[in-house]
A tleap script that builds the chain and sets N, CA, C and O, in Angstrom:
source leaprc.protein.ff14SB
mol = sequence {
  NMET ASP ASP PRO ARG ILE HIE PHE ALA ILE
  VAL CYS ALA SER LEU SER CYS PRO THR LEU
  SER ASP LYS PRO TYR TYR ASP LYS THR ILE
  ASP MET GLN LEU GLU GLU SER LYS ASN ASN
  PHE LEU LYS ASN GLU THR LYS GLY PHE VAL
  LYS LYS GLY ASN LYS ILE TYR ILE SER LYS
  ILE PHE LYS TRP PHE GLN LYS ASP PHE GLY
  ASP ILE LYS LYS TYR LEU ASN LEU SER GLU
  ASN SER ASN ILE LYS TYR LEU SER TYR ASP
  TRP SER LEU ASN ASP TYR CASN
}
set mol.1.N position { 95.814 106.143 87.037 }
set mol.1.CA position { 95.503 104.727 86.922 }
set mol.1.C position { 96.739 103.859 87.127 }
set mol.1.O position { 96.634 102.633 87.151 }
set mol.2.N position { 97.884 104.467 87.270 }
set mol.2.CA position { 99.136 103.737 87.468 }
set mol.2.C position { 99.458 102.798 86.314 }
set mol.2.O position { 100.128 101.783 86.509 }
set mol.3.N position { 98.990 103.124 85.123 }
set mol.3.CA position { 99.301 102.346 83.930 }
set mol.3.C position { 99.478 103.326 82.776 }
set mol.3.O position { 98.502 103.907 82.300 }
set mol.4.N position { 100.719 103.515 82.322 }
set mol.4.CA position { 100.953 104.506 81.273 }
set mol.4.C position { 100.238 104.198 79.959 }
set mol.4.O position { 100.096 105.080 79.112 }
set mol.5.N position { 99.794 102.977 79.785 }
set mol.5.CA position { 99.098 102.624 78.540 }
set mol.5.C position { 97.779 103.367 78.395 }
set mol.5.O position { 97.195 103.392 77.312 }
set mol.6.N position { 97.312 103.967 79.471 }
set mol.6.CA position { 96.075 104.742 79.402 }
set mol.6.C position { 96.208 105.883 78.398 }
set mol.6.O position { 95.216 106.341 77.833 }
set mol.7.N position { 97.440 106.336 78.181 }
set mol.7.CA position { 97.683 107.410 77.213 }
set mol.7.C position { 97.409 106.967 75.772 }
set mol.7.O position { 97.290 107.808 74.881 }
set mol.8.N position { 97.311 105.691 75.546 }
set mol.8.CA position { 96.993 105.174 74.212 }
set mol.8.C position { 95.509 104.868 74.066 }
set mol.8.O position { 95.061 104.444 73.001 }
set mol.9.N position { 94.754 105.080 75.125 }
set mol.9.CA position { 93.330 104.744 75.110 }
set mol.9.C position { 92.434 105.972 75.279 }
set mol.9.O position { 91.468 106.143 74.536 }
set mol.10.N position { 92.746 106.809 76.237 }
set mol.10.CA position { 91.955 108.017 76.483 }
set mol.10.C position { 92.720 109.169 75.842 }
set mol.10.O position { 93.740 109.619 76.366 }
set mol.11.N position { 92.225 109.633 74.722 }
set mol.11.CA position { 92.999 110.562 73.903 }
set mol.11.C position { 92.163 111.758 73.457 }
set mol.11.O position { 90.938 111.776 73.578 }
set mol.12.N position { 92.876 112.755 72.939 }
set mol.12.CA position { 92.190 113.900 72.332 }
set mol.12.C position { 91.835 113.520 70.890 }
set mol.12.O position { 92.061 112.382 70.480 }
set mol.13.N position { 91.307 114.422 70.153 }
set mol.13.CA position { 90.851 114.104 68.795 }
set mol.13.C position { 91.794 114.604 67.711 }
set mol.13.O position { 91.376 114.781 66.567 }
set mol.14.N position { 93.047 114.833 68.045 }
set mol.14.CA position { 93.980 115.329 67.024 }
set mol.14.C position { 94.545 114.178 66.200 }
set mol.14.O position { 94.495 113.018 66.609 }
set mol.15.N position { 95.081 114.520 65.035 }
set mol.15.CA position { 95.611 113.505 64.124 }
set mol.15.C position { 96.792 112.732 64.710 }
set mol.15.O position { 96.965 111.552 64.406 }
set mol.16.N position { 97.597 113.374 65.536 }
set mol.16.CA position { 98.766 112.699 66.096 }
set mol.16.C position { 98.472 111.899 67.360 }
set mol.16.O position { 99.338 111.177 67.854 }
set mol.17.N position { 97.284 112.021 67.873 }
set mol.17.CA position { 96.901 111.223 69.046 }
set mol.17.C position { 96.704 109.765 68.651 }
set mol.17.O position { 96.449 109.467 67.484 }
set mol.18.N position { 96.820 108.869 69.600 }
set mol.18.CA position { 96.473 107.481 69.316 }
set mol.18.C position { 95.035 107.400 68.804 }
set mol.18.O position { 94.180 108.200 69.186 }
set mol.19.N position { 94.790 106.443 67.954 }
set mol.19.CA position { 93.454 106.259 67.404 }
set mol.19.C position { 92.523 105.748 68.493 }
set mol.19.O position { 92.825 104.779 69.189 }
set mol.20.N position { 91.406 106.409 68.623 }
set mol.20.CA position { 90.424 106.016 69.631 }
set mol.20.C position { 89.745 104.716 69.210 }
set mol.20.O position { 89.293 104.584 68.072 }
set mol.21.N position { 89.678 103.784 70.108 }
set mol.21.CA position { 89.028 102.503 69.828 }
set mol.21.C position { 87.533 102.698 69.619 }
set mol.21.O position { 86.908 103.556 70.243 }
set mol.22.N position { 86.982 101.899 68.744 }
set mol.22.CA position { 85.533 101.948 68.538 }
set mol.22.C position { 84.809 100.932 69.423 }
set mol.22.O position { 83.608 100.705 69.274 }
set mol.23.N position { 85.558 100.323 70.348 }
set mol.23.CA position { 84.982 99.341 71.260 }
set mol.23.C position { 85.088 99.857 72.696 }
set mol.23.O position { 86.062 100.529 73.037 }
set mol.24.N position { 84.122 99.559 73.521 }
set mol.24.CA position { 84.218 99.962 74.931 }
set mol.24.C position { 85.282 99.131 75.650 }
set mol.24.O position { 85.593 98.007 75.255 }
set mol.25.N position { 85.816 99.704 76.694 }
set mol.25.CA position { 86.784 98.981 77.515 }
set mol.25.C position { 86.031 98.258 78.627 }
set mol.25.O position { 85.130 98.810 79.258 }
set mol.26.N position { 86.427 97.003 78.847 }
set mol.26.CA position { 85.780 96.172 79.865 }
set mol.26.C position { 86.802 95.739 80.908 }
set mol.26.O position { 87.974 95.520 80.601 }
set mol.27.N position { 86.341 95.624 82.126 }
set mol.27.CA position { 87.202 95.235 83.233 }
set mol.27.C position { 87.946 93.929 82.946 }
set mol.27.O position { 89.145 93.823 83.207 }
set mol.28.N position { 87.243 92.953 82.418 }
set mol.28.CA position { 87.840 91.629 82.204 }
set mol.28.C position { 88.873 91.609 81.081 }
set mol.28.O position { 89.732 90.728 81.048 }
set mol.29.N position { 88.800 92.570 80.163 }
set mol.29.CA position { 89.703 92.563 79.013 }
set mol.29.C position { 90.575 93.809 78.920 }
set mol.29.O position { 91.264 94.008 77.919 }
set mol.30.N position { 90.554 94.648 79.949 }
set mol.30.CA position { 91.244 95.936 79.879 }
set mol.30.C position { 92.744 95.786 79.618 }
set mol.30.O position { 93.312 96.566 78.854 }
set mol.31.N position { 93.383 94.816 80.228 }
set mol.31.CA position { 94.820 94.638 80.029 }
set mol.31.C position { 95.125 94.355 78.555 }
set mol.31.O position { 96.020 94.967 77.973 }
set mol.32.N position { 94.387 93.438 77.967 }
set mol.32.CA position { 94.581 93.105 76.562 }
set mol.32.C position { 94.256 94.302 75.664 }
set mol.32.O position { 94.963 94.558 74.690 }
set mol.33.N position { 93.203 95.023 75.988 }
set mol.33.CA position { 92.789 96.163 75.179 }
set mol.33.C position { 93.821 97.299 75.236 }
set mol.33.O position { 94.123 97.916 74.215 }
set mol.34.N position { 94.354 97.569 76.423 }
set mol.34.CA position { 95.370 98.609 76.544 }
set mol.34.C position { 96.643 98.225 75.801 }
set mol.34.O position { 97.277 99.066 75.163 }
set mol.35.N position { 97.005 96.973 75.885 }
set mol.35.CA position { 98.197 96.498 75.169 }
set mol.35.C position { 97.989 96.605 73.662 }
set mol.35.O position { 98.903 96.995 72.935 }
set mol.36.N position { 96.814 96.266 73.199 }
set mol.36.CA position { 96.491 96.386 71.781 }
set mol.36.C position { 96.531 97.855 71.331 }
set mol.36.O position { 97.056 98.159 70.260 }
set mol.37.N position { 95.990 98.745 72.130 }
set mol.37.CA position { 96.024 100.174 71.808 }
set mol.37.C position { 97.461 100.681 71.748 }
set mol.37.O position { 97.817 101.443 70.849 }
set mol.38.N position { 98.276 100.265 72.694 }
set mol.38.CA position { 99.690 100.652 72.711 }
set mol.38.C position { 100.393 100.150 71.462 }
set mol.38.O position { 101.084 100.912 70.787 }
set mol.39.N position { 100.221 98.873 71.152 }
set mol.39.CA position { 100.897 98.289 69.991 }
set mol.39.C position { 100.443 98.918 68.682 }
set mol.39.O position { 101.260 99.153 67.792 }
set mol.40.N position { 99.162 99.189 68.557 }
set mol.40.CA position { 98.658 99.844 67.348 }
set mol.40.C position { 99.262 101.234 67.184 }
set mol.40.O position { 99.610 101.638 66.075 }
set mol.41.N position { 99.387 101.957 68.283 }
set mol.41.CA position { 99.966 103.295 68.231 }
set mol.41.C position { 101.434 103.226 67.822 }
set mol.41.O position { 101.880 104.001 66.975 }
set mol.42.N position { 102.177 102.314 68.411 }
set mol.42.CA position { 103.595 102.210 68.100 }
set mol.42.C position { 103.854 101.721 66.674 }
set mol.42.O position { 104.898 102.028 66.099 }
set mol.43.N position { 102.934 100.979 66.108 }
set mol.43.CA position { 103.079 100.502 64.722 }
set mol.43.C position { 102.837 101.612 63.704 }
set mol.43.O position { 103.258 101.507 62.552 }
set mol.44.N position { 102.168 102.661 64.126 }
set mol.44.CA position { 101.824 103.748 63.214 }
set mol.44.C position { 103.008 104.714 63.120 }
set mol.44.O position { 103.270 105.476 64.051 }
set mol.45.N position { 103.716 104.677 61.996 }
set mol.45.CA position { 104.925 105.479 61.822 }
set mol.45.C position { 104.653 106.974 61.729 }
set mol.45.O position { 105.586 107.771 61.835 }
set mol.46.N position { 103.409 107.374 61.534 }
set mol.46.CA position { 103.097 108.804 61.484 }
set mol.46.C position { 102.716 109.341 62.863 }
set mol.46.O position { 102.610 110.553 63.054 }
set mol.47.N position { 102.512 108.441 63.817 }
set mol.47.CA position { 102.065 108.862 65.141 }
set mol.47.C position { 102.981 108.435 66.274 }
set mol.47.O position { 103.336 109.248 67.127 }
set mol.48.N position { 103.361 107.185 66.289 }
set mol.48.CA position { 103.966 106.616 67.486 }
set mol.48.C position { 105.454 106.369 67.468 }
set mol.48.O position { 106.171 106.826 68.359 }
set mol.49.N position { 105.936 105.647 66.459 }
set mol.49.CA position { 107.319 105.181 66.490 }
set mol.49.C position { 107.792 104.906 65.071 }
set mol.49.O position { 107.097 104.255 64.290 }
set mol.50.N position { 108.971 105.403 64.745 }
set mol.50.CA position { 109.581 105.091 63.454 }
set mol.50.C position { 111.096 105.135 63.616 }
set mol.50.O position { 111.637 105.983 64.325 }
set mol.51.N position { 111.761 104.212 62.950 }
set mol.51.CA position { 113.222 104.181 62.961 }
set mol.51.C position { 113.709 104.584 61.582 }
set mol.51.O position { 113.307 104.008 60.572 }
set mol.52.N position { 114.588 105.592 61.555 }
set mol.52.CA position { 115.190 106.065 60.305 }
set mol.52.C position { 116.692 106.080 60.504 }
set mol.52.O position { 117.237 106.932 61.206 }
set mol.53.N position { 117.349 105.121 59.872 }
set mol.53.CA position { 118.792 105.014 60.067 }
set mol.53.C position { 119.099 104.703 61.514 }
set mol.53.O position { 118.570 103.746 62.081 }
set mol.54.N position { 119.960 105.518 62.114 }
set mol.54.CA position { 120.312 105.284 63.522 }
set mol.54.C position { 119.485 106.150 64.474 }
set mol.54.O position { 119.768 106.206 65.671 }
set mol.55.N position { 118.469 106.821 63.944 }
set mol.55.CA position { 117.618 107.659 64.773 }
set mol.55.C position { 116.253 107.003 64.967 }
set mol.55.O position { 115.722 106.347 64.072 }
set mol.56.N position { 115.717 107.198 66.136 }
set mol.56.CA position { 114.388 106.696 66.456 }
set mol.56.C position { 113.523 107.901 66.772 }
set mol.56.O position { 113.870 108.730 67.613 }
set mol.57.N position { 112.402 107.985 66.092 }
set mol.57.CA position { 111.454 109.076 66.298 }
set mol.57.C position { 110.232 108.516 67.015 }
set mol.57.O position { 109.658 107.507 66.603 }
set mol.58.N position { 109.846 109.188 68.091 }
set mol.58.CA position { 108.691 108.746 68.862 }
set mol.58.C position { 107.758 109.933 69.090 }
set mol.58.O position { 108.137 111.090 68.911 }
set mol.59.N position { 106.553 109.618 69.483 }
set mol.59.CA position { 105.542 110.631 69.756 }
set mol.59.C position { 105.957 111.529 70.921 }
set mol.59.O position { 106.622 111.092 71.860 }
set mol.60.N position { 105.550 112.779 70.834 }
set mol.60.CA position { 105.798 113.703 71.938 }
set mol.60.C position { 105.010 113.322 73.186 }
set mol.60.O position { 105.279 113.845 74.267 }
set mol.61.N position { 104.059 112.436 73.053 }
set mol.61.CA position { 103.327 111.940 74.229 }
set mol.61.C position { 104.314 111.361 75.247 }
set mol.61.O position { 104.137 111.517 76.456 }
set mol.62.N position { 105.357 110.689 74.742 }
set mol.62.CA position { 106.358 110.104 75.637 }
set mol.62.C position { 107.152 111.188 76.373 }
set mol.62.O position { 107.605 110.973 77.497 }
set mol.63.N position { 107.315 112.327 75.750 }
set mol.63.CA position { 108.011 113.454 76.381 }
set mol.63.C position { 107.098 114.151 77.386 }
set mol.63.O position { 107.501 114.423 78.517 }
set mol.64.N position { 105.885 114.432 76.971 }
set mol.64.CA position { 104.947 115.153 77.821 }
set mol.64.C position { 104.574 114.376 79.079 }
set mol.64.O position { 104.335 114.964 80.134 }
set mol.65.N position { 104.526 113.060 78.959 }
set mol.65.CA position { 104.104 112.224 80.086 }
set mol.65.C position { 105.239 111.302 80.551 }
set mol.65.O position { 105.007 110.171 80.979 }
set mol.66.N position { 106.454 111.810 80.456 }
set mol.66.CA position { 107.627 111.006 80.811 }
set mol.66.C position { 107.539 110.468 82.234 }
set mol.66.O position { 107.995 109.360 82.513 }
set mol.67.N position { 106.956 111.247 83.124 }
set mol.67.CA position { 106.794 110.789 84.514 }
set mol.67.C position { 105.985 109.485 84.559 }
set mol.67.O position { 106.280 108.596 85.358 }
set mol.68.N position { 104.984 109.380 83.714 }
set mol.68.CA position { 104.151 108.170 83.681 }
set mol.68.C position { 104.884 106.977 83.073 }
set mol.68.O position { 104.734 105.847 83.537 }
set mol.69.N position { 105.680 107.237 82.029 }
set mol.69.CA position { 106.359 106.155 81.319 }
set mol.69.C position { 107.673 105.749 81.962 }
set mol.69.O position { 108.149 104.636 81.737 }
set mol.70.N position { 108.265 106.622 82.752 }
set mol.70.CA position { 109.562 106.322 83.353 }
set mol.70.C position { 110.655 106.401 82.308 }
set mol.70.O position { 110.621 107.274 81.441 }
set mol.71.N position { 111.611 105.515 82.377 }
set mol.71.CA position { 112.716 105.479 81.419 }
set mol.71.C position { 112.160 105.072 80.052 }
set mol.71.O position { 111.819 103.910 79.830 }
set mol.72.N position { 112.075 106.035 79.151 }
set mol.72.CA position { 111.469 105.803 77.834 }
set mol.72.C position { 112.187 104.694 77.076 }
set mol.72.O position { 111.538 103.849 76.458 }
set mol.73.N position { 113.500 104.687 77.114 }
set mol.73.CA position { 114.262 103.660 76.395 }
set mol.73.C position { 113.935 102.272 76.948 }
set mol.73.O position { 113.785 101.313 76.192 }
set mol.74.N position { 113.828 102.178 78.239 }
set mol.74.CA position { 113.480 100.898 78.855 }
set mol.74.C position { 112.034 100.520 78.517 }
set mol.74.O position { 111.748 99.368 78.189 }
set mol.75.N position { 111.127 101.500 78.599 }
set mol.75.CA position { 109.721 101.237 78.306 }
set mol.75.C position { 109.535 100.719 76.884 }
set mol.75.O position { 108.706 99.842 76.639 }
set mol.76.N position { 110.316 101.270 75.943 }
set mol.76.CA position { 110.198 100.877 74.529 }
set mol.76.C position { 111.192 99.791 74.130 }
set mol.76.O position { 111.314 99.467 72.948 }
set mol.77.N position { 111.900 99.230 75.101 }
set mol.77.CA position { 112.894 98.179 74.848 }
set mol.77.C position { 113.952 98.624 73.835 }
set mol.77.O position { 114.266 97.899 72.891 }
set mol.78.N position { 114.495 99.820 74.047 }
set mol.78.CA position { 115.536 100.360 73.179 }
set mol.78.C position { 116.881 100.265 73.877 }
set mol.78.O position { 116.950 100.233 75.106 }
set mol.79.N position { 117.943 100.221 73.097 }
set mol.79.CA position { 119.274 100.192 73.696 }
set mol.79.C position { 119.589 101.542 74.314 }
set mol.79.O position { 119.026 102.564 73.921 }
set mol.80.N position { 120.478 101.539 75.269 }
set mol.80.CA position { 120.856 102.761 75.977 }
set mol.80.C position { 121.423 103.820 75.039 }
set mol.80.O position { 121.259 105.013 75.291 }
set mol.81.N position { 122.079 103.409 73.973 }
set mol.81.CA position { 122.692 104.384 73.062 }
set mol.81.C position { 121.757 104.791 71.918 }
set mol.81.O position { 122.202 105.396 70.943 }
set mol.82.N position { 120.491 104.469 72.029 }
set mol.82.CA position { 119.522 104.876 71.007 }
set mol.82.C position { 119.427 106.398 70.963 }
set mol.82.O position { 119.394 107.067 71.996 }
set mol.83.N position { 119.386 106.921 69.754 }
set mol.83.CA position { 119.273 108.367 69.538 }
set mol.83.C position { 117.807 108.697 69.297 }
set mol.83.O position { 117.284 108.480 68.203 }
set mol.84.N position { 117.149 109.223 70.323 }
set mol.84.CA position { 115.711 109.486 70.253 }
set mol.84.C position { 115.443 110.927 69.850 }
set mol.84.O position { 116.028 111.865 70.393 }
set mol.85.N position { 114.556 111.076 68.897 }
set mol.85.CA position { 114.025 112.372 68.464 }
set mol.85.C position { 112.508 112.267 68.581 }
set mol.85.O position { 111.958 111.178 68.740 }
set mol.86.N position { 111.845 113.415 68.500 }
set mol.86.CA position { 110.394 113.409 68.623 }
set mol.86.C position { 109.731 113.801 67.310 }
set mol.86.O position { 110.172 114.718 66.617 }
set mol.87.N position { 108.660 113.084 66.990 }
set mol.87.CA position { 107.875 113.375 65.797 }
set mol.87.C position { 107.153 114.706 65.960 }
set mol.87.O position { 106.828 115.114 67.075 }
set mol.88.N position { 106.907 115.374 64.850 }
set mol.88.CA position { 106.068 116.574 64.888 }
set mol.88.C position { 104.676 116.165 65.325 }
set mol.88.O position { 104.210 115.070 65.012 }
set mol.89.N position { 104.021 117.049 66.047 }
set mol.89.CA position { 102.681 116.728 66.546 }
set mol.89.C position { 101.656 117.527 65.764 }
set mol.89.O position { 101.699 118.757 65.743 }
set mol.90.N position { 100.745 116.833 65.129 }
set mol.90.CA position { 99.709 117.472 64.331 }
set mol.90.C position { 98.444 117.601 65.170 }
set mol.90.O position { 97.784 116.607 65.472 }
set mol.91.N position { 98.111 118.831 65.543 }
set mol.91.CA position { 96.940 119.085 66.370 }
set mol.91.C position { 95.663 119.227 65.576 }
set mol.91.O position { 94.605 119.498 66.144 }
set mol.92.N position { 95.745 119.047 64.248 }
set mol.92.CA position { 94.526 119.097 63.428 }
set mol.92.C position { 93.561 118.038 63.930 }
set mol.92.O position { 93.973 116.972 64.389 }
set mol.93.N position { 92.275 118.339 63.839 }
set mol.93.CA position { 91.278 117.398 64.335 }
set mol.93.C position { 91.053 116.257 63.355 }
set mol.93.O position { 91.075 116.432 62.137 }
set mol.94.N position { 90.835 115.088 63.932 }
set mol.94.CA position { 90.454 113.927 63.129 }
set mol.94.C position { 89.138 114.203 62.428 }
set mol.94.O position { 88.296 114.956 62.917 }
set mol.95.N position { 88.981 113.589 61.292 }
set mol.95.CA position { 87.706 113.648 60.568 }
set mol.95.C position { 87.079 112.268 60.674 }
set mol.95.O position { 87.763 111.259 60.499 }
set mol.96.N position { 85.829 112.216 60.949 }
set mol.96.CA position { 85.146 110.928 61.110 }
set mol.96.C position { 85.273 110.062 59.866 }
set mol.96.O position { 85.300 108.836 59.972 }
set mol.97.N position { 85.349 110.673 58.697 }
set mol.97.CA position { 85.466 109.909 57.460 }
set mol.97.C position { 86.854 109.388 57.319 }
set mol.97.O position { 87.163 108.714 56.336 }
savepdb mol mol.pdb
quit
């Protein structure tokens, strides 16, 4: 789709995946919806992004799909000297409750 934000919308059902939206995606609002999905994922410190001291921990999704995201530091608006580590990935399945 030539838009890396798709990784925050079309996801598997594991706990570390971005939360699946309960709303359908529409052509007229897709840009806003993808941006919202991205921002929600990055706000979740257990899934997307967390800063601890001088280290930044991000989802392994950014590592696995680096080709899609390009320069991760640039994509996330981080300084060049940012020390990036990756969060553990929990493949346990989400529970509907």
